[in-house]
N, C-alpha and C positions, 0 to 999 in steps of 0.2 A: 504494500500500500504506500502511496506517495505521502508527502508531508501535508497534503491537503485532506488527508483521509479522516475518517471518524471511526471510533472504536466503541464497541459495546463492552461493559455497561456504560450508558450515557447519562447517569444520574437518575434520581427519582422524579416523581411528578407531583410533589406535595402541593404545588400551586396551580396545577393544570386545571382542575375542575372549576376553580374560581375564575379562570380565564376563558372558559368555554363560551360565555356570552359574547366575548369579543372575537373569538376565533372560529366559532362554529359556523360552517357554511355547508350544511348537509344538503343532499339532493332535494330539489323541489318536488313535491308530490303532485302528480297530475292525474287527470281523469282516465279511467280505464279505456275509454274509447279512443284515446290519443294514439295508441300504437298496437301493433300485433303482438301476441304472446309467442308467436313462432319466430325463433331467432334466425331461421333461414330466410325469412321474408322481411326485407327492410321496411320499417314503419314510416308513417307520415311524420313530419316534423314534430318533435316533442318539446314541451317546456321543461327546463331543467336549470339547476344550479349544481355546483360541485363543492365538496368540502375542502377545507384548507388544512394546512399543516398545524398540528398542535405541538409545538417544539419547546420542551423544557430546556433550560440552559445547560451547557456543558463546558468544561474547560477546554480551550483549544488544544489540539494535538501539538501544533507549533504555529504560533502567530507569525505571518510573513512580515518582514521589515519593509519600510517604505520604499527602499531601493528596489526590492523585488517586485513591486507592483507597478513600476514605471514601464511603459510600453516602449520598446526599442525594436523597430522592424518586426513587430508582431510577437516579440519575445516578452512574456510576462514574468520570466524568472523561474518558472517551474517546469520547463521542458514540456513533455507530453501531458503533464498533469493539469495544465491550463493553457488552452489554445484559442486563437481568434479565428472566426469564420465570418464570411460575409452574410450568410443567412442561416436561420434555424434548420431549414431542410438540408443544407450542405453539412452542417454539424452532425445531425442525426444520421444521415446516410454514411458519413465517414466513420462515425462511431460504430455503426452496425457492421460495416465492412471490416473494421479492425478486430471486432470481437467474434467474427464469424468462425474462426478456427479455434478459439479458446472457449468462450462461454457458449457459443452456438445457440443464441437465444430463440426460445419458443414463445416466451411471454415477456412483454415490456410493460412495466408498471409506470405510467406517467402520473406525477403528482404536482399539484399546483398550490400556490398561495392565493387565496380567494380575493377577488375584487368586491369591495363593499360599495354601498350607495354613495358614501362620502370619500371614496378613493380618488386618487389623481385621475385626470381626464386623459388616460392612455388606454390602449387596447388591453383587454384581459389576456391571461395566459390561454384560456379556452379559445378565444377568438384567434389567437396566433397559432394555436395547435390546428384549428380548423382551416385556416388560410395558408399557413406556411409549412406545416409539418406533415399533416396527414397525406397530402398529395405526393410528397416525396417518398412515402413508404406504403402507399395504398396498394400497389401491385404485389407487394409481398405480404399483405395482410388479409386474413380470412374473417376475423371476428374483432369486434370492439365492444368491450364491456364498459358500460357507462354507469357512474354512480348516481343513479336516479331510479325512482320506482313509481309504480302505479297504485292508486287507491281503488279498491273494489267498492263501488257504491253500496253494495249489500253489507259492508262491514259496519255501517252505521256511525253513531255518534262518536265513539272512541277514535275511530280512524280519522274522522274530520277534525277532532280536537288535536290529534298529533299533527295533522297537516297545518292547522292554524298556528300551532306553537313553533313548528319548524320554519314556516314562512316568516314568522316574527323574528326568529333567531338569525336567519341567514342574511338579512339586510341586502337582498339581491338587487342589483341595478336592473332596470327594465330591459336593457339591451341583451341580457343573457339569453332570453328566449330566442331572439333572432340569431344569436351566435350558435346556439345549439341546432337551430333549424338549418343553418348553412352546413354545419358538420354532417347532419343526417342526410341532407340531399347529396353531399359528396360521397358518403358511404353508399347510398343507394346506387349512384352512378358507377361506383367502383365495384359493386357486388359484395361489399363488406357487410356481414351480418351483424345487426345491432343486438346487444343483450342488455336488458335492464333488470332491476331487482324486483322481487315479489315478496310481499308480506301477507301471511295468513291473518284472518280477522283476529284470532286470539292473541297474535303477537302484538297488535296495537294495544291491547289491554295491559300487557306487561311493560309497555313503554311509558305509561302514565302512572305516576305515584301521587301521593298527597301534595307534594311540592310542585307538581306539574310534570313536564317532560323530563324523563330520566335520561340525561344526555350520555352518561357513561354506558348505559345499557344500549342506547341507540347506536353509539359508535362501535360497540362490540358486535351488534347485529349487522351493521353495515359491512364491517370487515369480513364477518363470516359469510355473508351473502355474496360479496364480491368474489371471495375465494370459491364458493360453490358455483357461481355462474361462470367463472373462468375455467373451472374443471370441466363443466359441461361443454364449453366451447372447445377445449382441448380434445375432448372425446369425439367431437364432431369432425375434427380435422379440417383440411389435410395436414399431415405432419410437416410438410415443407413450407407452411405459411405461418405467419405470426398471429398471435392473439394479443391485442392491446387492451390495457385497462386504463381508464382515465378517471381520475377523481382526486380526493384529497391526499396530500403528501404525508399524512399520518399513516395511511393504510398501506402505502407502497414501500415503506422503510425496510431495507434489508438489515439495518442495525438500529432497531427501535430502542428508545430509552427504557431502562429498567422500570418495570411496572406498566409499560405500555405495549408489551408484546402482543397482548390479545387484541389490540387495535390495528395490527398489521398482518396482512395475508402473505407478505413477501417470503418469509422463510418456508412456510408450508408449500407455496407454489414452487419455490426453488428446489425443495426436496422432491416434490412430485414430478419435476421435469429434469431430474438429474442435474440440477444447478443451471439449467438453461433459462435463467431469469435475469433481467436487467432492470434496474431502477433508474429513472430519469426524472429529476425535479425541474420544473419550469418556473423560473423566477423573473418577474417583471421588476426592474430596478426600483421604480417609484413606489411599488407596493411592498417592498421588503426593506427599503432603506430606513435605517434608524430603528429597526425592530430590536427590542431589547433581548430577545431570545436568539435570533439568528446572528446577531452581532458578536456572539461569543464563539461562533464557528471559525475554524482555521481559515476557511476560504473567504470569509466575509470582506477583508480588505480589498479583494479583487473587484468588489462591487464598484469601487471608485473608478475602475477602468471601463465601465460600461459607456458605450457611445451610441449615437443614433444610426451608425452605419455598420455595425458589427455585433456579433454575439460572442460569448465566451463559454467554451465547454470545459468543465472542471471534472477531473477524475478523482473520486475519493477512494475508489476500490475498483478492481477489475470489472465489477458488475454494478457499480453505483456511481451515478453522475449527476451533476448540476448543469443546466444550461441557463446562463444569464442572458436574457433576451435584450433586444435593442431598447435603448433609452429613448424616451420622448416619442415613441412610435404611435402614430394614429392611423396610418395606412388609408386605403380606400374606403369609401362608404359601403356599408352592407347593402346587398341587393334588396329590392322591395320584396316583401313576402307575398 
């Protein structure tokens, strides 16, 4: 592992639950009529949001000095552990080509830091994934598991109450619906099968306690269902195509914090695929800058190297990466729905 790596254990999460109201951005619940339950048949555009990383602080493995973060001819001072690319698509395709002989990925877990209604006026990670990353790997992708789920109308009051409380917690900007619609249309054109999560009626009852939404239980269930849906996708094959998972960066962690292991599907899927799993976190500079948790990470000083004309690919482990996306990127206007 390079000196930008991270190691487990990564500390406890004493303060995590109290922070959930700030970080929770779980999948938006939408009507059962919005999509097909058959993963082999791409659905109509769905409304969705995705959850964010819940990152307790950790001591840096080795904090880079200032000289190491100065760009000189594209050299960030870390060799292949931190490299500059023109576009996100170029960075991801290069990464996958390089790990083809070692990790030989079958599953890629993409994780994002969620955009809130009061976030900077830049494009979200979800939108950049839809517009700049998916097309670059679509031909090699058979399935995409999305961290969103359907509410069965027959589940009644409890399900609607969960929906209401999740919507209140996520503080989702309105453009998220259009961003997800763009992604789903691209998936349909590419022949990529969408997979969403499903809750039984009785499971909604378990998510509501006397104090309201049980966020710990919800995060546990989300991780479990993402793993289950990804296993289904793997079983459907073909074996020479990728299964992508897109959601919150808590769930895709190969090296979760001590105490948060049950919120990550990464190790289970890595074991299930003979370690053919790669974690990629997508960070929008304006959305993570100054974050008190992420700022303790060894890679964080490289955030100062973000520009509007390049992205930075950081390797923390042979199967764990961060992609720092373009700064101040607003890109083209979304097409009309």
